[in-house]
N, C-alpha and C positions, 0 to 999 in steps of 0.2 A: 322874246318867246322863251317861256320856261324850258328847262332842258332835263330829260331823263337819262342817267347813266345807264348803259346796257353793258353788263359784264359778259362778253363773248359775242362773236358773231357767227355761231355755227347756224346751220339750217334750221334749228330748233328755235331761233330768236326771231326769224322772219316775220311771223305773225305778230310778234309783240311789238316790233318796230312799227308795223302797219296799224296796229292798235293805238300806239302812242299818237301817231299822226292823226287818227281819227279823233282822238281826245284833245288835238290842239297843242301837243307837246313836240318839242324838238327833240332830238336823240343824239346821244354820244356813244359811239361804239368803240369798246376797248377790246382789242384782240392784237395777239402777236403775228396774226396772219393778215397781211394786207389784202389778200384776195379772199377772206372769209365772206361767205355768201350775205351775212348781215351787214357787212361794211358798206355794200352797194345800197342799202335801205336807210343808212344813217345820215344825219345831217352834218355830223363831226365824227372824226376818226382819230383815235389815239392808239398809234403803233406801239402798243406796250402789253407785256404779259399781264393778264388778269390777277396772276398770283403775286406780281410785283406791287404790292399795296403801297409801298413808299413812294415809287415813281408815279403811280396813278395819283396819290393824294397830292404830291407835289405839282402835277400838271393841272390839277382842278382846283386846289386851295385858293380861296380868296374870291371866287366867282360868286356872283349873287343871283345867278338864274337857275341853279341847280336845285330841283324839287325831290327827287328820289334816286334810288339806284336799284336795279332789277337784274335778276340772273335766271332766266327761264331755261328749261329744257335739259338742265344737267345739274347734278349735285356738285361737281367739281369747283364751281366758282361760288358756292355759298359761303364758304369762309371768308372770302375776300369781300363779299357782300357785307357781312356782320362787321367786319373791320373797317371797311371804308365808310359805312353808314354812320359808325361811331365817331370817325375822325372828322367826317364833314357836317355832322349834326344832321343827318338824313333820317327819315322814317325807317324803321326795321322791326318787322313782326316776328323775327326769330329769336327764340331764347337760345342760350348756350346748349341746352340739351336738345332742343329741336334741330339746331344745327348739327349736333353730333349724331343725332340718331339718323339724319339724312346722309352724312358724310362718312360714316363708319358702320359697315354692316354688321360687325361683330358687336357694336355697342347696341344696335338695334335688337339683336338676339337676347342680349342681357336685359333689355327692357321688357322684352315680350315674356321672358322666363320669370321676371320679378312680378309681372301682372298675372301669371299663372296661365298665359296663353300657349296653346300647343305650338311646337317648333322642332326642328330637327336638332339632333345631338351635333356638335361642332367643336373645332378647335381653331385658334388663330394665333398668328404670331409671324416671325420671319419664314422665309422659304424654309430654311432648315428645320426649325421648330414645327412648322405645319407639315413637312414631310415626315417627320419623326412621329410626332403625336398623333397626326391623323390616320397613321396605319392601325390605330386601336378602334377606330370607328367601323360600323358596319359598312360593307361596300354593296353598291356603287356609291361614290361620293361626288360631290361637285366642287370645284376648286375655283376661287374667285379673288381678285384684289379686293380688299375691304373698301377701297376708296377711288374707284375708277368706273367709268361707264362706257356706254356704247357697245357693250358685249365684249370689250377687250379683255383677253387674259383669262376667259373662263373655258374650262375643260371639265368634262365628265371621266372619272377613272374608275375602271371597273375592278382594279385590284391595287394592292400597296405598291407594287412594282411600278405603276404608272405615276405615282404621287410625287416623288421628288422633281421630275422634269416638269409637271405641271404646276407645282408650287413655285418653281424657279421662274417659269414663264409669267405666272401671274404677279409675282413680285416686281419683274421688270417694268410693268405698266402701271404699278401702284406708286402714287406720289410718295407715300410713307413706307414702300417697300414691305407691305404688310398683307398678309394672306389670310383667308378664311377658308376653312374645309368643313362641308357639311355633309351630313348623310342626305342622300338624294330622296326629295320628297316626291311622291307620284300621285297622280290623280288629274284632275281637270285644271289646266294650266290658264289662269286668267290674270289679265292686267286691270288695274282700276285707276280711276281718275276721280277725284272728290274735291269739293269746295267746302271749308268750314266757315260757320258764322257763329260767334259767341261759343265755341266750344262744341258745336253740334254740327253733324253733316247735313249740309243744306241740299247738296247735289251729289249723287254717285252714280257713276257708269261703270259697269264691269263689261270687259270685252274679251272675246277668244282671240288669241294670236292665230293669224293665217300663215301657214308654213308650206313651203314646197320642199319635199323630201328630194335629195338627202340633206339639204341645208337645214340648219337650225334657226336661224335668224329669220324673224317675222317679215314677211312682204306686206303685211297689213294686219288691220285689227277690226272685229265686228263688235261694235258695242249695242247693246240691246237691253230692254228691261228684262229683269230676272224675277224669279219666284220671291215672294215676300220673306220666306224663312231665310234664304240666302242673304239677300239684301240686308235684312235685320242684322244678321250675325256679323257680316263685314262691318256694318255701321258700329255695331257695338265694339267691336275689337279696335277699329280705328278710332273712335272717341276715347277709348281707354288709353291708348297709346298716346294720343295727342295731349290728353290731360295730364298724363305722367311727365310729358316733357314740355309743358307749359306753351303749346302751340294752339291758339284759339281761332285765328282767323286767316284764311288763305287757302290756296290750292295744295292738293296732296297728290302725289303719282306713287302708285304701290303695285306690287307684285304678289300673287297669292296663289294657293292651290286649294281646290275643293278636294280634300282627300277622303280615305274611307272613314276616318274618325272625325271629319268636320273640316272647318276652315282653317288654314295654315297661312298667316302673313309671312312672306318671305324677306321683303325689304320695302322701304318707304323714302319718299324725298318730299320735303315740305317745299314744294315748287311746282310750277306748271310743267306738265309732261311734254316731252318732245315728241317727234315722229307724228305730229298731228293729233296727239291724245288730248290736248287741252282744248283744241278746237272741236273735236268729236263730242267731248262732253257738253259744249255749248250747243251743238246741234241737235243732241239728244233731247235737251230741255228748252230750246229757245233763249237761251242766255248767252251774252257775249262774255264768255268767260276769260277770254285773253285779255279783253279790256278791263274785266273785273280785276285781274291780278295786276295790271297796270295802275289801277286806280288805289289799290292797296299799297303799291310801292311808293305812292306819292302822298300816302295819308288820308285817302278818302275812303268813304265807305260805299261799296258798290250795291247795286240792286241785284240780288239772286233769286228773284222770284220766278219759278218755272212758267213757261207759257204753254207747254205742250210735252208729251213723251212720245219720241219717235226712235227708229232704228238709225245708227250711224255707223259710218265705216271710214277707214283710211286705206289707201292702197299705194305702196311705193312705186315710183317710177324708177326703173333700174336698167343698167346696161347689161347686155348678155355675154359681153367679151371686153377685154382690156383694150384701150386704144385712145383716140381722140374723138371728142363728141362732134359729129357734123351737124346733126339737127334733131330736134324733137318735133315730130310731125303729128298733127291732129289736136294740138292743145286748145285752139280756139273752138273746134268742134266740140270737144269734149267738155269744156267749160259751159257751153251753151246748152247742154243737155239738161232736162227737167231733172232735178234731184241732185245735181253736182253743185255743190256750195262753192268750192274753190279749186283751183289748180295751182299749187305752189311749186315754182322752179328754182331749183337750188344750184344748177349748173348752167354754164353758158356754151355755146358752140367754140371750138377751139380749145377747150380745157381737157386735161387727160381724165380718163374714167376708168374704173376697174369693176369686174363683176360684183355683185350684190352679196358679199359674205359677212358685212357687218353693217350696222344701221348708218354709219357716217359715209357709206359709199353710194347712197341713194342719190338720184338726179332730182327729186323732188316727190311730192305726193299728192293725191287726189282726195278730196273731201266730199262725201256724199251722204245723203240721208233719204229715208223713205218712211211711209206710214206702216208698212209691213216689211217683213223680211223678204219677201218674194219681189216686191216693188224695189227694194234697194239692191237685190242681186240682179235684177234685169238692168238697172242703171250701170252697175259695175262691169257686167259683161259688155255693155255698149262702149263703156270707156276703154275697156282692153281691146276692143275691135278698132278703136280710133287712134290711140296713141301709139306712135311708132318711134323707136330709138335708133338713130342711125349713127354708127361708130365707124371710123376709119381705123381698122386693126392693123394697118401696115406701118 
């Protein structure tokens, strides 16, 4: 059986492991965490850091069953993907610039500015440089590591006095210890998931984050058809950026705002989105987007022809308190509901859990769709009534 190398075993990889299996491929999970959720889905497991490309290459070199390498759900593993594909002679659709625009938020801002696209004023550098130079920006500002994910190290500062501490915290979770400070963009906060073919956007889904105050991390996403003008403008900007960095075929995950003066792209990754976003795009159009990304990873050309346009949603399964997971009740009943496409579980009874304050703390997610927004909302309400998380807080 041919094997696909999967860099990382986070919860965002589970659907890709299952898609590979549907396509008749075996999988090799590479992760430093032996208890990573994706490791349970893999045919083989390499207990190595995805960033240790030398060790991964040494473990895999000489095998004749390897057909591709894949890194869905996070930008962090994309540099290793490019390096490993080159060393092992495997397909790779990422140019150096496409890799950099995905893994370096400051470079993404440079590309947008070069193209004349709207964007916030920003500074980038070490924690000290960002704390000093960022004081010249208009406040409030948002502080982020340039190359980390899962909402880690992000803070909003209302005044220059808050900036040094926020910059230091962001640098701690940045692999390169580099920080970006941006003037805060306001407006309608949207997430995007897209799929490119021959340099053009073949599929585009825009979603609203679902947030429960006072938390800022999204507990879900509602993806729905948008007005033609908004869809056309996001498409235009995304195609410009992808052409500039030489990315022509594959998935794209992005964040954007619909601000007073128009669409502002915030960041993007040339990969399949995590947190169920890649699957939601597929539900919206009736296309198996996760399988399509796997096909591209092994050098095949997927069919991206839409079958329909529907409303789609993701809802996170989460714990309300820290402790040990006892059980997730109601999963089978929720999965059987009309409109529920899948319930992906990423945690097992007996494992420690924490409240959902960042994406990686989720226990799983529910994927659903409906012909109308009301139909979808009714399904999500039924799901919420059925699934119960039992935690031993003692």
